[in-house]
C-alpha positions, 0 to 999 in steps of 0.5 A, spaced: 499 499 499 502 507 498 506 511 502 500 515 500 495 513 504 499 510 511 499 517 511 492 520 510 491 514 516 496 517 520 495 524 519 487 522 520 489 519 526 492 524 530 487 529 527 482 526 531 486 524 537 487 532 538 481 533 536 481 539 532 477 543 528 474 539 521 478 542 515 485 544 519 488 536 518 492 540 512 497 543 516 500 536 518 501 534 510 508 536 511 509 531 517 516 527 516 515 520 513 519 517 519 514 519 523 509 516 519 512 509 518 513 509 526 505 512 527 503 506 523 508 500 525 506 501 533 499 501 531 499 495 527 503 491 532 508 490 528 514 492 532 514 490 539 518 485 544 514 482 548 521 480 553 523 486 555 519 490 560 522 498 561 522 501 567 522 508 564 516 505 559 513 511 554 508 511 550 511 513 543 505 514 538 502 517 543 510 522 544 508 523 537 501 526 539 504 531 543 508 534 538 502 534 533 499 538 540 505 544 539 505 543 532 497 545 531 497 551 536 504 554 534 500 554 526 494 557 530 498 563 533 503 564 527 496 566 523 493 569 530 487 565 529 485 562 537 487 554 538 482 551 539 480 543 541 475 537 543 477 536 550 479 528 550 475 526 556 468 528 559 467 534 563 474 536 561 478 530 566 486 529 565 485 522 563 480 516 562 481 509 566 477 503 563 476 498 568 475 490 566 474 483 569 476 477 565 471 471 568 476 465 565 472 461 570 467 461 575 468 456 580 472 450 582 474 442 585 476 441 591 482 438 589 484 444 584 482 448 591 487 444 594 492 445 589 492 453 589 490 453 596 497 458 598 493 463 594 488 465 599 486 466 606 486 460 610 478 463 613 477 464 606 479 457 603 475 453 609 469 456 608 470 455 600 472 447 602 466 447 607 461 449 600 460 456 604 463 462 599 465 461 592 472 463 591 471 464 583 466 468 583 466 475 585 462 479 580 457 483 587 463 484 591 467 487 585 460 491 584 460 493 591 467 496 592 467 499 585 460 502 587 464 505 594 467 510 589 462 511 584 466 507 579 463 502 573 467 496 570 467 491 565 466 483 566 467 479 560 464 472 560 468 466 556 460 463 555 464 457 551 466 453 557 461 455 563 454 457 563 452 463 566 444 462 566 444 462 574 446 468 574 443 472 569 439 476 574 444 478 578 448 480 570 442 483 568 442 488 574 448 489 574 447 492 567 440 496 569 445 500 573 450 502 569 455 495 568 457 492 562 457 484 561 461 482 554 464 476 551 471 474 553 471 469 546 475 463 547 480 460 544 482 460 536 477 465 535 481 470 532 483 466 527 476 463 526 470 466 525 466 460 525 468 459 532 467 467 533 460 466 532 458 460 535 461 464 542 456 470 540 451 465 540 452 461 546 453 467 550 446 471 546 444 463 549 445 464 555 444 472 556 438 473 552 443 479 548 449 480 544 455 483 547 457 489 544 465 489 547 469 482 547 476 481 549 479 475 547 483 469 551 490 469 554 490 475 549 490 471 542 489 476 536 491 476 529 491 483 527 486 485 520 483 477 521 481 478 528 478 485 527 474 482 520 471 478 524 469 482 531 468 487 526 463 483 521 459 481 527 457 488 530 463 489 536 463 496 537 470 495 541 475 490 542 480 490 548 485 485 547 491 488 544 496 488 550 502 484 554 502 478 556 508 478 560 508 485 563 505 492 563 505 496 557 504 500 551 504 493 545 501 498 540 506 505 542 499 508 544 494 509 549 488 512 546 482 510 543 483 509 536 479 506 530 485 501 527 487 500 519 484 496 515 490 492 510 488 498 505 489 503 511 482 506 511 479 506 518 476 501 522 468 503 525 471 498 531 475 501 537 481 498 540 481 500 546 489 498 547 490 494 554 496 497 559 495 493 565 493 486 567 494 482 573 497 476 571 502 480 569 505 482 575 503 476 579 504 471 574 510 472 569 514 477 573 511 474 580 511 481 584 509 482 591 503 487 592 508 494 593 512 493 588 505 492 583 502 497 586 510 502 585 508 499 577 501 501 576 503 508 580 508 509 575 503 507 569 497 513 572 502 518 571 505 517 565 498 515 562 496 522 566 502 526 563 499 524 555 492 525 558 491 518 555 487 510 557 488 507 562 485 499 560 486 496 565 485 488 566 484 484 573 480 477 572 475 477 577 476 470 579 483 473 582 480 477 586 480 474 593 487 473 591 492 474 596 495 479 591 489 480 588 486 485 593 491 489 591 485 492 586 481 496 592 488 500 593 488 502 585 481 505 586 482 509 591 489 512 588 484 512 582 479 516 586 485 521 589 485 523 581 482 528 576 480 522 571 474 519 568 473 512 569 468 507 566 467 501 563 469 499 556 462 500 553 462 507 556 469 510 553 468 506 547 461 510 545 464 516 548 469 517 543 464 514 538 460 521 540 466 526 541 469 524 534 461 525 532 461 532 535 463 537 529 467 544 530 469 548 525 473 556 524 471 560 520 472 566 519 466 571 521 466 579 518 463 582 523 465 579 529 473 576 527 474 569 527 468 565 530 468 556 532 462 552 530 459 547 535 455 542 532 452 535 534 455 537 542 456 530 545 453 530 552 460 532 558 463 534 551 468 541 553 472 545 548 480 547 550 482 554 546 487 558 547 488 565 544 495 569 543 493 576 542 491 578 550 487 583 547 482 579 546 477 574 549 472 568 548 465 570 548 460 564 548 453 564 543 448 558 546 448 553 551 455 554 555 459 557 560 468 558 562 469 554 567 476 555 567 481 561 565 488 561 565 494 566 563 502 564 562 507 567 558 503 570 552 497 566 551 489 565 555 488 558 556 481 557 557 475 551 558 468 551 556 463 547 559 458 545 553 450 543 554 449 543 547 451 545 540 453 553 540 458 558 538 465 561 539 466 569 538 475 571 538 472 579 539 
């Protein structure tokens, strides 16, 4: 495929990630070829070193997005027009977190419990062996903890391996209250569409509806083939692509994005890159709780720096295991951050709605430059920087300035929208 098609995709990806006005993508026409190649290789998982965990790990694609943001602002400054863009997350939150839970198993035999007894406290193990507690079904326990912090999450069920019909009322109640029930697609569904369809049919048979979000079991993935399957079967998003062996930026980015087809056309399905998985910390890396928490805190800080998305996979069956209980500490940490925390489907729907919100910059003969916002998503905020300190931003329509700061020859506005409106630069 020609470099031109690849370049068009990369420019669109950058423009959507930043949220610049329609028609301004042309400012990146001279983007260096080496940057186009690095981004395109990273986003398709072609430059992955799974065996290496880097303590100073940083998302190279997100670094390029940050650079592109600076380029956009500099071009606006040179042309004396306001730099306007969509806030990346609802209510102008600094970054976002997708809480997700795979469910590899929902019950085990007494023989299995005896083999893994060291993973649990003596009291929990005793109750389990006496038949008074199921250590491998923690859905309500996790929901209760998340509810305490007003967070929601996604649960993915491997319905090809077990039956959850007995828990349907519990799962329906979760869905009703904002949690997501998705599909944990079984072995070999990543390269066999018939098996994928069988999994979808079985999921619907047990729960009565089609799944909208998916993660492949054991993170199996064949990039274009799997995405073709998922897209044809109408999934809104996937969140498989991440490392098994350690946390990190498998695709060079933390941002949600629309993956490319082989011809570099943009897909409809969204990928939520997986950053942290519990079994990477405790299994592959064999960390203790404090070391694991330090790694998690590092990724929170790093993703906050770039305004990205931290997708966390915490297996529901591991919740009562000794190191699995650290999940509560993670939620406590996140509750103190200015971040948007929710399920995979909520994040994906937000990304679609944000992308469908339209902003454009036009020149008004009487009032100078103005920004027109149409189809504003719920929770949408607009950010604007002006570089002529004799001018200001005024609003015509349902919106209000929620923050205004001045520094180094510029004024930075954050504007909360309640519908379509116009911003004037006067």
